[in-house]
C-alpha positions as CSV (number, residue, x, y, z in Angstrom):
1,M,0.0,0.0,0.0
2,L,3.0,2.3,0.6
3,L,3.9,2.0,-3.1
4,L,0.6,3.5,-4.1
5,V,1.4,6.8,-2.5
6,S,5.2,6.9,-2.7
7,D,7.2,9.4,-4.6
8,W,8.8,6.6,-6.5
9,A,5.4,5.5,-8.0
10,I,4.6,9.0,-9.1
11,F,8.2,9.5,-10.4
12,F,8.0,6.5,-12.7
13,G,4.4,7.1,-13.6
14,R,5.3,10.5,-15.1
15,F,7.3,8.7,-17.7
16,H,4.0,7.4,-19.2
17,P,3.7,10.3,-21.8
18,V,7.2,9.4,-23.0
19,L,6.8,5.7,-23.1
20,V,3.4,5.7,-24.7
21,H,4.8,7.0,-28.0
22,L,6.9,3.9,-28.4
23,P,4.0,1.5,-29.1
24,I,2.3,4.1,-31.2
25,G,5.2,4.5,-33.5
26,F,6.2,0.8,-33.7
27,L,2.6,-0.4,-34.3
28,L,1.8,2.1,-37.0
29,L,5.1,1.2,-38.7
30,A,4.4,-2.5,-38.5
31,A,0.9,-1.9,-39.9
32,L,2.1,0.2,-42.8
33,L,4.9,-2.2,-43.7
34,E,2.4,-5.1,-43.6
35,I,0.0,-3.2,-45.9
36,G,2.9,-2.3,-48.3
37,K,4.1,-5.9,-48.3
38,R,0.7,-7.4,-49.1
39,L,0.2,-4.8,-51.9
40,G,3.5,-5.7,-53.4
41,K,4.9,-2.3,-53.0
42,I,7.8,-3.2,-50.7
43,S,9.8,-6.3,-49.7
44,I,10.4,-6.9,-46.1
45,S,11.5,-10.0,-44.1
46,E,9.4,-11.7,-41.5
47,S,12.2,-11.3,-39.0
48,T,12.1,-7.5,-39.4
49,L,8.4,-7.4,-38.8
50,S,8.9,-9.6,-35.8
51,F,11.6,-7.3,-34.4
52,I,9.3,-4.2,-34.8
53,L,6.3,-6.0,-33.2
54,F,8.5,-7.2,-30.2
55,W,9.5,-3.6,-29.4
56,S,5.9,-2.4,-29.8
57,A,4.8,-5.0,-27.3
58,I,7.6,-4.1,-24.9
59,G,6.8,-0.4,-25.2
60,A,3.1,-0.9,-24.7
61,T,3.8,-3.0,-21.6
62,F,6.0,-0.4,-19.9
63,A,3.6,2.3,-20.9
64,C,0.8,0.4,-19.2
65,I,2.8,0.0,-16.0
66,A,3.8,3.7,-16.0
67,G,0.2,4.8,-16.7
68,Y,-1.1,2.8,-13.8
69,L,1.5,4.4,-11.5
70,L,0.6,7.8,-12.8
71,S,-3.1,7.1,-12.1
72,L,-2.4,6.6,-8.4
73,G,-1.9,10.4,-8.1
74,G,-5.7,10.7,-8.6
75,G,-7.6,13.6,-10.0
76,Y,-8.9,11.9,-13.2
77,D,-12.4,11.0,-14.3
78,E,-12.7,7.4,-13.2
79,E,-14.9,6.2,-16.1
80,L,-12.6,7.8,-18.7
81,L,-9.5,6.4,-16.9
82,D,-10.9,2.9,-16.9
83,E,-11.6,3.0,-20.6
84,H,-8.1,4.4,-21.3
85,M,-6.5,1.7,-19.1
86,W,-8.3,-1.3,-20.7
87,Q,-7.6,0.1,-24.2
88,G,-3.9,0.4,-23.2
89,I,-3.9,-3.2,-21.8
90,G,-5.6,-4.4,-25.0
91,V,-2.9,-2.7,-27.2
92,A,-0.2,-4.4,-25.2
93,A,-1.8,-7.9,-25.1
94,L,-2.6,-7.9,-28.9
95,A,0.9,-6.6,-29.7
96,W,2.3,-9.6,-27.9
97,V,-0.1,-11.9,-29.8
98,A,1.0,-10.4,-33.1
99,W,4.7,-10.8,-32.2
100,A,4.3,-14.3,-31.0
101,V,2.6,-15.4,-34.2
102,K,5.3,-13.7,-36.3
103,S,8.3,-14.8,-34.2
104,D,10.6,-17.8,-35.1
105,L,10.5,-18.8,-31.4
106,L,6.8,-19.3,-31.0
107,G,5.1,-18.9,-34.4
108,D,5.2,-22.6,-35.4
109,R,4.0,-23.7,-32.0
110,I,0.7,-21.7,-32.0
111,P,-2.2,-23.6,-33.6
112,F,-3.9,-21.5,-36.3
113,G,-1.4,-18.8,-35.5
114,P,-1.6,-17.0,-38.9
115,A,-5.3,-16.6,-38.4
116,F,-4.8,-14.5,-35.3
117,Y,-2.0,-12.3,-36.7
118,L,-3.9,-9.8,-38.9
119,P,-6.8,-9.3,-36.5
120,A,-4.4,-8.8,-33.6
121,L,-2.3,-6.3,-35.5
122,A,-5.4,-4.4,-36.8
123,I,-7.3,-4.2,-33.5
124,S,-4.2,-3.2,-31.6
125,T,-3.5,-0.4,-34.1
126,L,-7.1,0.8,-33.8
127,L,-7.0,0.6,-30.0
128,T,-3.9,2.8,-30.1
129,F,-6.0,5.6,-31.6
130,A,-8.8,5.1,-29.1
131,A,-6.4,5.1,-26.2
132,G,-4.7,8.2,-27.5
133,H,-8.0,10.0,-27.7
134,H,-9.0,9.1,-24.2
135,G,-5.5,9.9,-23.0
136,G,-5.9,13.4,-24.4
137,G,-9.2,13.7,-22.6
138,L,-7.6,12.7,-19.3
139,T,-4.8,15.3,-19.7
140,H,-6.8,18.2,-21.2
141,G,-10.4,17.4,-20.4
142,D,-13.1,15.2,-21.8
143,G,-13.7,15.8,-25.5
144,Y,-10.3,17.3,-26.1
145,L,-9.9,15.9,-29.6
146,T,-13.4,16.9,-30.7
147,Q,-13.8,20.2,-28.8
148,Y,-13.1,22.4,-31.7
149,T,-14.8,20.3,-34.4
150,P,-16.3,22.9,-36.9
151,E,-19.6,22.8,-38.6
152,P,-20.9,21.0,-40.6
153,I,-18.6,18.1,-39.5
154,R,-19.9,18.5,-35.9
155,S,-23.5,18.0,-37.0
156,L,-22.7,15.1,-39.4
157,A,-20.7,13.3,-36.7
158,G,-23.7,13.7,-34.3
159,L,-21.7,15.9,-31.9
160,P,-23.6,18.3,-29.6
161,P,-23.3,22.0,-30.2
162,R,-20.1,23.4,-28.9
163,A,-20.3,24.4,-25.3
164,T,-19.6,28.0,-24.3
165,E,-16.3,28.2,-22.5
166,V,-14.2,30.9,-20.9
167,N,-10.5,30.6,-21.8
168,E,-9.5,34.2,-22.4
169,I,-9.7,37.5,-20.6
170,K,-11.5,40.1,-22.6
171,P,-11.7,43.8,-21.8
172,I,-14.7,44.9,-19.9
173,A,-16.5,48.0,-21.3
174,N,-18.4,48.9,-18.1
175,V,-16.5,47.7,-15.1
176,P,-18.9,48.9,-12.4
177,E,-21.7,46.9,-14.0
178,A,-19.6,43.8,-14.4
179,I,-20.7,40.7,-12.4
180,V,-17.6,40.0,-10.3
181,F,-17.5,36.2,-10.6
182,Q,-18.8,35.8,-14.1
183,D,-17.0,38.6,-15.8
184,I,-13.8,38.9,-13.7
185,V,-13.0,35.8,-11.6
186,R,-14.2,33.1,-13.9
187,P,-12.2,34.3,-17.0
188,M,-9.1,34.3,-14.8
189,L,-9.7,30.8,-13.6
190,G,-10.5,29.7,-17.2
191,V,-7.0,30.9,-18.3
192,H,-5.0,29.7,-15.3
193,C,-6.8,26.9,-13.5
194,T,-9.5,25.0,-15.4
195,Q,-7.1,23.0,-17.6
196,C,-6.5,20.8,-14.6
197,H,-9.7,21.4,-12.8
198,N,-12.6,20.7,-15.2
199,S,-15.4,18.2,-15.9
200,G,-12.9,15.7,-17.5
201,K,-9.9,16.3,-15.3
202,Q,-10.2,17.0,-11.6
203,K,-6.8,17.2,-10.0
204,G,-7.2,16.9,-6.2
205,G,-10.9,16.2,-6.8
206,L,-11.4,19.9,-7.6
207,R,-13.4,21.5,-10.4
208,M,-13.1,25.3,-10.9
209,D,-15.2,25.8,-14.1
210,T,-18.4,26.8,-12.3
211,F,-19.1,28.7,-9.1
212,E,-20.9,25.7,-7.6
213,Y,-18.0,23.3,-8.1
214,L,-15.5,25.9,-6.9
215,S,-17.5,26.5,-3.7
216,K,-17.7,22.7,-3.2
217,G,-13.9,22.4,-3.0
218,G,-11.8,19.3,-3.5
219,E,-10.4,16.3,-1.7
220,N,-8.7,18.6,0.9
221,G,-11.8,20.7,1.6
222,A,-12.8,24.2,0.7
223,V,-10.4,26.2,-1.5
224,F,-11.6,29.6,-0.3
225,V,-13.2,31.0,2.9
226,A,-15.7,33.7,2.1
227,G,-14.6,36.9,3.7
228,K,-11.2,35.6,4.7
229,S,-8.7,35.6,1.8
230,I,-5.8,35.1,4.2
231,D,-7.3,31.7,5.1
232,S,-8.1,30.7,1.5
233,K,-6.0,27.8,0.1
234,M,-6.3,28.9,-3.5
235,L,-4.6,32.2,-2.8
236,K,-2.0,30.7,-0.5
237,R,-0.9,28.4,-3.3
238,C,-0.7,31.2,-5.8
239,L,1.6,33.1,-3.4
240,L,4.0,30.2,-2.7
241,P,7.5,30.3,-4.3
242,L,7.3,29.2,-8.0
243,D,9.6,26.2,-7.3
244,D,7.4,24.9,-4.5
245,D,5.5,21.7,-5.5
246,D,2.3,23.1,-4.1
247,H,2.5,26.4,-6.0
248,M,-0.4,27.0,-8.4
249,P,-0.6,27.3,-11.3
250,P,2.3,24.8,-11.7
251,K,5.7,26.1,-12.9
252,G,5.7,26.3,-16.7
253,K,2.0,27.3,-16.8
254,P,0.8,30.9,-17.3
255,Q,0.9,32.6,-13.9
256,L,-1.6,35.0,-12.3
257,S,-0.4,38.6,-12.3
258,E,-0.2,40.7,-9.2
259,S,-3.4,42.5,-10.3
260,Q,-5.3,39.2,-10.8
261,I,-4.2,38.0,-7.3
262,A,-5.4,41.4,-5.9
263,L,-8.8,41.0,-7.6
264,L,-9.2,37.4,-6.3
265,T,-8.3,38.6,-2.8
266,W,-10.8,41.4,-3.0
267,W,-13.6,39.1,-4.3
268,I,-13.0,36.6,-1.5
269,D,-12.8,39.4,1.2
270,Q,-16.1,40.8,-0.1
271,G,-17.7,37.4,0.7
272,A,-17.1,35.7,-2.7
273,P,-20.5,36.5,-4.1
274,A,-21.8,34.6,-7.1
275,D,-23.9,37.3,-8.7
276,K,-23.0,40.7,-7.4
277,K,-21.7,43.6,-9.5
278,V,-18.6,45.6,-8.9
279,A,-20.7,48.6,-8.0
280,E,-22.4,46.6,-5.2
281,L,-19.2,45.8,-3.4
282,K,-16.9,47.9,-1.3
283,V,-14.1,49.3,-3.5
284,D,-11.1,50.7,-1.7
285,D,-8.1,52.7,-3.1
286,K,-5.9,49.6,-3.4
287,I,-8.2,47.7,-5.7
288,K,-9.2,50.6,-7.9
289,P,-6.2,50.4,-10.2
290,A,-6.7,46.7,-10.7
291,L,-10.4,47.2,-11.6
292,A,-9.5,50.0,-14.0
293,S,-7.0,47.8,-15.8
294,L,-9.9,45.4,-16.6
295,S,-11.0,47.7,-19.4
296,K,-7.7,47.0,-21.2
297,A,-7.2,44.3,-23.8
298,D,-5.1,42.2,-21.4
299,G,-7.9,42.2,-18.8
300,G,-5.5,43.1,-16.0
301,G,-3.6,40.0,-16.7
302,K,-0.3,41.7,-17.7
303,S,1.4,45.0,-17.2
304,P,4.4,46.6,-18.8
305,E,6.1,46.4,-15.4
306,A,5.9,42.6,-15.5
307,K,7.1,42.2,-19.1
308,P,10.5,40.8,-19.9
309,T,13.1,43.5,-19.7
310,T,16.6,44.0,-21.1
311,S,17.8,45.7,-18.0
312,A,21.5,45.4,-17.3
313,V,20.8,44.0,-13.9
314,L,19.5,40.8,-15.4
315,S,22.9,40.0,-16.8
316,L,24.6,40.1,-13.4
317,T,25.9,37.0,-11.8
318,V,26.1,37.0,-8.1
319,N,26.9,34.5,-5.3
320,A,24.0,32.3,-4.2
321,A,22.1,33.6,-1.2
322,S,22.4,31.8,2.1
323,E,19.7,29.2,2.6
324,K,19.5,30.2,6.2
325,D,18.8,33.9,5.2
326,L,16.1,32.8,2.7
327,A,14.5,30.5,5.3
328,S,14.2,33.3,7.8
329,L,12.2,35.4,5.4
330,K,9.9,32.5,4.5
331,K,9.1,31.9,8.1
332,I,7.4,35.3,8.2
333,N,5.5,34.7,5.0
334,V,7.8,36.8,2.8
335,L,8.1,35.2,-0.6
336,V,11.5,34.7,-2.3
337,M,11.5,33.8,-6.0
338,P,14.2,33.5,-8.6
339,V,14.3,36.1,-11.3
340,S,16.8,34.5,-13.7
341,Q,18.0,31.0,-13.6
342,G,21.7,30.4,-13.0
343,Q,22.4,34.0,-11.8
344,N,21.2,33.8,-8.2
345,I,19.2,37.1,-8.5
346,I,15.9,37.1,-6.7
347,E,12.6,38.8,-6.1
348,V,11.5,39.4,-2.5
349,S,7.8,40.1,-1.9
350,A,5.9,40.9,1.2
351,V,2.5,40.7,-0.5
352,N,1.6,37.9,1.9
353,A,3.1,39.6,4.9
354,P,1.3,42.9,5.5
355,G,2.8,43.1,9.0
356,F,6.3,43.4,7.7
357,S,7.9,46.4,9.5
358,D,11.1,48.4,10.0
359,G,12.3,45.9,12.6
360,Q,12.5,43.2,10.1
361,M,14.3,45.1,7.4
362,T,17.7,44.0,8.6
363,M,16.7,40.5,7.3
364,L,17.2,41.8,3.8
365,T,20.8,43.2,4.4
366,P,22.5,39.8,3.9
367,L,20.8,39.6,0.5
368,L,21.9,43.1,-0.8
369,E,23.6,41.6,-3.9
370,Q,20.8,39.1,-4.8
371,I,17.7,41.2,-4.5
372,V,16.7,42.9,-7.7
373,W,13.0,43.2,-7.3
374,L,11.5,44.2,-4.0
375,K,7.8,44.5,-3.2
376,L,6.9,46.1,0.1
377,G,3.6,47.7,-0.9
378,G,1.0,47.8,1.8
379,T,3.4,46.9,4.7
380,K,4.1,48.8,7.9
381,I,7.5,50.1,6.9
382,T,8.4,53.8,7.4
383,D,11.3,56.1,6.5
384,A,13.4,54.2,8.9
385,S,13.6,51.3,6.4
386,A,14.8,53.5,3.5
387,A,18.4,53.3,4.6
388,E,18.3,49.5,4.4
389,I,16.7,49.6,1.0
390,G,19.3,52.1,-0.2
391,Q,22.0,49.4,0.4
392,L,20.4,47.0,-2.0
393,K,22.8,48.0,-4.8
394,N,21.4,45.8,-7.5
395,L,17.7,46.9,-7.0
396,N,15.9,47.2,-10.2
397,K,12.1,47.4,-9.3
398,L,10.8,48.7,-6.0
399,H,7.2,48.7,-4.7
400,L,6.5,51.0,-1.8
401,E,2.9,51.8,-2.5
402,Y,0.6,52.5,0.4
403,T,3.4,52.7,3.0
404,S,4.4,55.6,5.3
405,L,7.3,56.6,3.1
406,S,7.9,60.4,2.9
407,D,10.5,62.7,1.4
408,A,13.0,61.9,4.1
409,G,13.0,58.2,3.2
410,L,12.9,58.8,-0.5
411,S,16.2,60.7,-0.3
412,Q,17.9,57.6,0.9
413,L,17.2,55.9,-2.5
414,K,19.2,58.2,-4.7
415,Y,22.2,56.0,-5.0
416,L,20.6,52.9,-6.6
417,P,22.4,52.6,-9.9
418,Y,20.0,50.0,-11.5
419,L,16.7,51.3,-10.3
420,E,14.2,51.6,-13.2
421,Y,10.8,51.2,-11.6
422,L,9.5,52.9,-8.5
423,N,5.9,52.7,-7.2
424,L,5.1,55.5,-4.7
425,I,1.3,55.4,-4.9
426,G,-0.5,56.3,-1.7
427,T,2.7,57.5,0.1
428,K,3.5,60.8,1.8
429,V,6.0,61.8,-0.9
430,T,5.8,65.5,-2.0
431,D,7.2,67.6,-4.9
432,A,10.4,68.2,-2.9
433,G,11.0,64.4,-2.5
434,L,10.3,63.8,-6.1
435,Q,13.1,66.1,-7.2
436,S,15.6,63.9,-5.4
437,L,15.0,61.3,-8.0
438,A,16.5,63.4,-10.8
439,G,19.9,61.9,-10.2
440,L,18.8,58.3,-10.7
441,K,19.9,58.0,-14.4
442,S,18.5,54.5,-14.8
443,L,15.0,55.4,-13.5
444,K,12.4,55.1,-16.2
445,N,9.0,54.9,-14.5
446,V,7.6,56.5,-11.3
447,Y,4.0,56.2,-10.0
448,V,2.8,58.8,-7.6
449,W,-1.0,58.6,-7.7
450,K,-2.6,59.4,-4.3
451,S,0.6,60.9,-3.0
452,A,1.3,64.6,-2.2
453,V,3.0,65.1,-5.6
454,T,1.5,67.8,-7.8
455,K,1.4,68.4,-11.5
456,E,3.7,71.4,-11.0
457,G,6.2,69.1,-9.2
458,I,6.1,66.6,-12.1
459,A,6.6,69.4,-14.6
460,K,9.6,70.6,-12.7
461,L,11.2,67.2,-12.7
462,K,10.5,66.7,-16.4
463,K,12.5,69.7,-17.3
464,V,15.6,68.0,-15.8
465,R,14.6,64.5,-16.8
466,P,12.4,64.6,-19.9
467,D,13.1,60.9,-20.4
468,L,11.4,59.9,-17.1
469,T,7.7,58.8,-17.1
470,V,5.9,60.0,-14.0
471,V,2.3,58.7,-13.7
472,M,0.0,60.7,-11.5
473,G,-3.4,59.1,-12.3
474,L,-6.6,60.7,-11.2
475,D,-7.8,62.5,-8.1
476,E,-10.4,61.0,-5.6
477,V,-13.3,62.8,-7.3
478,A,-12.4,61.5,-10.7
479,V,-12.0,57.9,-9.5
480,T,-15.3,58.0,-7.8
481,E,-17.0,59.2,-11.0
482,F,-15.1,56.5,-12.9
483,L,-16.6,53.8,-10.7
484,K,-20.0,55.5,-10.6
485,D,-20.7,55.9,-14.3
486,G,-18.6,53.1,-15.8
487,K,-16.3,55.3,-17.9
488,A,-13.5,52.6,-17.9
489,N,-11.0,54.6,-19.8
490,A,-7.7,52.8,-19.1
491,A,-5.7,55.5,-20.8
492,V,-6.9,57.9,-18.1
493,L,-6.4,55.7,-15.1
494,P,-3.3,53.6,-15.2
495,A,-2.8,50.6,-13.0
496,P,0.4,50.4,-10.9
497,G,3.2,49.2,-13.2
498,E,1.5,50.5,-16.3
499,K,2.0,53.5,-18.5
């Protein structure tokens, strides 16, 4: 019973997608050679066919074993899994029959052997196609092969009308009137989650394609707690380090952006309603930029700040950070993620640690070479932390939005040679503090919405640094009107990290 849940079983099981191609290739080759031989198009020896059939049987057998081990991980539709399993076993068994009849070792000993050969070869080849179809359904969802069948082929084949699906994030014309789950949350889940959590494939016993199934949860219970995002598993997993086995979506899959995580957090904290509109929920300053970005073509999914960059800092190679120093940050829920493989540069984010304060800033000092992206937005840091931040000599992107930072703290950042992005939204920074940024030659984008910076202060800085983009956004009255009448003009109200 231990084998069923061991890492070894899952390890070998994951070779199934590799092994399964062996019998497919060998069986199709054997079938084509047999057809060519019988039509007189080619000449091939019996021993050659026997050799090909032998390896098709071996491949099918190992694929069956690996497939069984993979199935122990669970999360698959049982009926579809059973069909796929027996089809695979059928391929292996009939491949062995075809080989036995054709082989010099056993062929002469099998009564009426030649009579079994062609049916065994033909049926095993057909079963290969059927097993492949159901394998695709297990991996990508039931009906994967026929999902995009066009008309009139769909009608002629007796397939039902194509079901409406949500697999892309489209811009929302009227954000305040949007139904939060249907128009905002469900599209995000459709892009990032439902490939593994749908009607045909339910990893962890979880479906996320409808509100009802999402609310039901999976094998490990509820995935969200209405009104308590901090206790919701679906968010906790999104915030885990990318290399963590429990991080969702898995590494290599499209990841949720910071704006999308903020929107999910907001929806859950508002009680995770199924049918309420944006205008019916409480909208605070922190979520307004994320809501405004929904009117853009990327649906809040991407931002220029998150796009790949050619910054010089990404070419730096530094020493690896101490595991002890990284572990101390993880203990207080601060996320540490690699930025570039093989170079040891990292991103540190306190998005899941709002209580992070000045007293904990010294924990970053041992990582002054490795940290290139730092996210401290919404934490309890003050100007006292600025001196520590100013020592992070390779810092490239810095989030300080909605902190108590003022001009005094900002002046401590003027010696960061690689800093390109600075988010000061909702801080106490004024025009005087803004001018201290003029000497940061690498700085490209600064965001000062909801701070004490004025248009006059921005104009003054632009005279010295015309290449610098300073985004001020809208005032409180304009934002209120934006949410009230649905004028979702993304060009007027930028989200943090966007121009």
